[in-house]
N, C-alpha and C positions, 0 to 999 in steps of 0.2 A: 588397689582393688584385689580382692581374693579370687584366685582362680580355682574353680571347683572341677575336679575331674571325676567322671563316672566311668569306672572300668567296665569293659565289655564282659569280662569274666574274672573271678577271683584269681589271685596269684597261684601259679602251679606248684605242685609238689616237687620233690627233689629229683625225680627221674622222669624220663619221657613216658614210661608206662603209666604213671599215676597222674600226669599233668594235663590230661585232656579227657574228652568225652569217651575215649577208648579205654579208660582205666577200668580194671575189673571191679565188680561190686562184691567186696568181701568184708565180713564183719571186722576183720583185723585192720582194715583200711580207714575206719572211721575215727581216726585221731582228730585233733582240733584242726590241722591244716586241711584235712580231707572233708571236714564238715562243711566248710565254705564251698568246696567243690560239689558236694552233694546238694546243697541249696541251689546251686546253679543248674545242676542236672534236672532237679525237680521243677525249677522255674521254666525250663525249656520244654517240659512235658505239658505245658499249658497249650493255648491255642496255637495251631500251626498254620502258616501261610500256605494256601493252595494256589492262589492266582492273584496277580496284581497287574492291571493294564490301565493305560491312560492314552488319550487321543487328542491331538491338538485341534484337528478339524474333522470330527467324526461324521460319518454318514448318519442320517437321521433314522434310517430303517435298515437293520441288519441283525444277524445272529452270530453268536460265537459260542465257545464251549471251553471247558477246562477238564482235564482228567485228574483223578484223585485216587490215592490208595490210603484208606484211613489208618490211623495209628491205633493206640490202645484205648478201647472202650469209648469212642465218640458217640454222641447222640444227635448233635445239631451242627449246622454250619452257621457262620456269620457272614452276611453279605452287606457290603457298604458301597453305595453308589453316589457319585457327585453328578448332579443333573443340572445342565445349564438351562434348558427350556424346550418348549415344543416348537414345531415348525409350522408357522401359519395358523389358520383357524382350524385346528385339528385336535383330537384327543390323543395324547401321548401316553404310551404304556411301556413299562419295563417288566418282563416276565423272567423269573428265575426258576428253573425246574431241576431239582436235585435228582440223581439217579434213583428210580423207584420210589420217589417221594412226591408230595403234593406241590404244585406250582404256587409261588408267592408272587404277588403283583403290586406294582406301584402304578397309579394312573392319575392323570391330571383331569381337571375339568376342562371342557373345550373353551379356549379363550376367544376373545373378539377377533374379527378378521384382521390379520396382520399383527396382532398383539403378541408380545413375548413376556416371559417372566420378568418381574422387576428384580428378583434376587435368585441366586442359585439355591438348589435344594439338596439336602443330604438325606439319603434314605438308608435305613438300617433294618435288616430282616434276619430272622432266625429259622430258616427252613429245617425240617427234620431230616435226619440222615438215616435211611431205612435199609441200606445194603452194606455189604462188606466186600473187600477185594477191589480190584481196579474198576473204576466207574467213571461215567461222564456226566458232568453237570452242564446244562445248557442255559444261556441267557439270550434274550430276544428283545431288541429295542424297536419300537414302532412310532414314527413321527416324534422322535425324542432325541435330543442331543445329550448324550451321556459322555462326560469328560473323563471320568475315572471309575473303575470298578475293582473291588477287591473281595476275595473270598477266603475265609479262615475255617479251620476245623476246630470245633469246640468240644473238648472231652466231656464225657458224661458227668464226671464228679464235680465239674464246675457249677452245674445247675442242679445237682442231686441233693435236695434237702433231707432225704431219708438216709443218707450215708452215715455209717457209724464210725468212719475214720476221723480221727481228730488230728489235724495237722496245723498247729498254730503257726501263722506266717507273719513275716514283717513286710512292710512296703518299701518302695524306693529302690535304689541301685542294688542293695544287698537283700532283696526280698527272698524269703525262703523260710526254712525252719528255724525256730529259736532254740538255742542251746539250753539243755536242762528241762525242756518241756516234754510232756508225755505224748506218746503216739500209741493209740489203742484202736482196736478193731475187733468186731465180734469173732471173726474167723482167723484173722492173721494179726499177730501182735508183735510189738517190739521191733527187733532188727529185721524181721522178715518183711514188715511193711516198708521199711527203708529200701530193702533190696528190690522189692516189687516195683516201687516208684522209680528207682534208678534204672532198672532194666527197661521199663516202659519208655523212659526218657531217652535212653541210649539206643535202643533197638527199634522202637515202634514209631517214632515220629519221623515220617518219611520226608524227603526233599521233593518239591514240585517246582516246575517252571513251565509256563505256557506263554507263547506269543501268538496273538491273532489280531487280524485287521479285517475290515469289510472286504467282501469279495472284489469290489471295484478297485481296491488298493493292493491287490495281490502282487507279490513278486513274480515276475515273468521273464523267461529266457528261452531263446530258441538256439540250442547249442548245435555245434557241427555234428555230422553223423558219426555213427559207430561208437568207439570207445573214448571219445573226448568228453571229459567231465568239465562242466562250467559252474562256477559258484553262482547260485541263483539269486543271492542277495546283492551282489556287487553292482549290477545295473541299476537297481532301484535306489540304492544308498550312496552310490558314487564311491564305493570302497574298493579295496583290492585285497582279496583273501579274507572276507568277513567270516567271523565265527561268533557264536554265542559264548561269552565267558562264563564259566561255571567251575566250582570246585566241589567235588563230592565229599560227603562226610567221612572223616577218618575215625572209624569206630574201634577197630582193633589194630594194635601197633603193627602187626605183620602185614596188614593189607596195604596195597598201593592203589587200588581202584574199586569202584562200586558199579553194580549193574543197574541200568535204567531201561524201562520201557520207553519206546519212542513211537508216537503216532502223529500223522500229518493230515491236514485238510488241504489237499492238493488235487490237481487234475491235469490231464494232457489235452491239448487243443490241436487236433490233427488226426489223420487217419492211421498213422503208424505208431510205433512203440515210443513212449516217453517214460523215462526212468528217473527216480529220485534217490539220493543217498544222503546219509548223515554220517560224518566221520569225526571221531575224537582225535584232535591233534596231539593230545598228550599220550594216549595209549595206542594210536593208529588203528583202533577198532572201527568197524563200519557196519551199519545196518542199511539194507536196500529196500526200496519200494518199487517193485516192477509191475504192480497191478493197480496203477492209478486209474480212477474212473474218468469218464469223459465230462463229468460235471462235478462240482464241489459236493462232497457228502455233507449231510446235515445230522442224520440220526446217530451216526458213529463215524469216526475218522478212520483213515486207512492205517492198519498196523504194519509193522515191518514184515518182510517175507519170512524171517525166522530169527530167533535169538534176541539178545539184549545188546545194548551199547555199553561198553566198559568205559567209565569216565574216571579221570585221574583224581585221586583224593590227596595227593601230596603237593600239588601246586595248581595254579589257575590253568584250567583246560579251555580249549576253544572247540566248540561243536559246530562243524562246518556243513551247511546244506548245499548239495550240488545236484545238477541235472545233466542228462544226456538223451539222445534219441538216435534212431537208425536211418534217418533220411535228411536231416538238416532242415526240415520244414516244420516238424511237429514241436509245438511249444509246450513247456511245462510251467504251470502256475502254482503258487503256494501262498495261502493266506492264513495258515495256522500250523503250529508245531508244538508238541508238548513232550516234556521229559518227566518221568515219574520213577523214583527210586523203587527197586523191587524189594 
């Protein structure tokens, strides 16, 4: 039997500076080995993953959100949901509302009493993206069991039939530009078009990661008083020293870390102070949340007191959520956390 291997990326150039996405985009670099690298860069300038979540036993009515910093020239999002069924004799709905955009809705017909779907349903929608900068997209399930939900960013040029840019592309593992084919554009031509696409792929496609669960399944901890920090995930997961594993993009060779916005959907339960923090195990950087509300926020999540979180881009980092309080009785609960590259 023939074993077919599909490479994650083309083979690297001769030195570290040219062998990854951090390589400089210069006209002199577009020799044949670098052309495969350019194809890879332009391929990754396509749809970017913003959010992906799945739930083994989801609550039938709850809302979540994901934060997003758009890349270069996007116009729409792609939303894909795997829906198991409705709960009882009720109409089930899934609403997705992009920041400053119109809500898109999937809705069932009301089934007979006690009836359920015979087959699972896949829903795909393309809501418009109307804003720029850091933004929040909200999804809301009502009387509906959604097993998985993913959100992607769709660049404008993917759907723009009026574009004058000609980029002949191949399919499959080595998708990208074809050697010897023309690249033309009304305003930008030749090597400048290549440089523009490479810059967008290298600099503008941000990393996103969001974890969220129904409020009834929130992580909860009542730490000891004062300066004692407790990992908020360990009690719920049965772990010791839990952290979200993540490696930031290594864009330029001299960099060792990247900055991320961190926002949380959390609350304190009790009369006194409840604090939350997120620490990078790789860089030892920390962001704090000392203004947690008494109830879970919905319109917008709580931002860090100040600054960004530095995340390691040279190795796998672990992003650790911890809580503390001042009386040993106030609990801290967390049902959502998001990391967005700046």
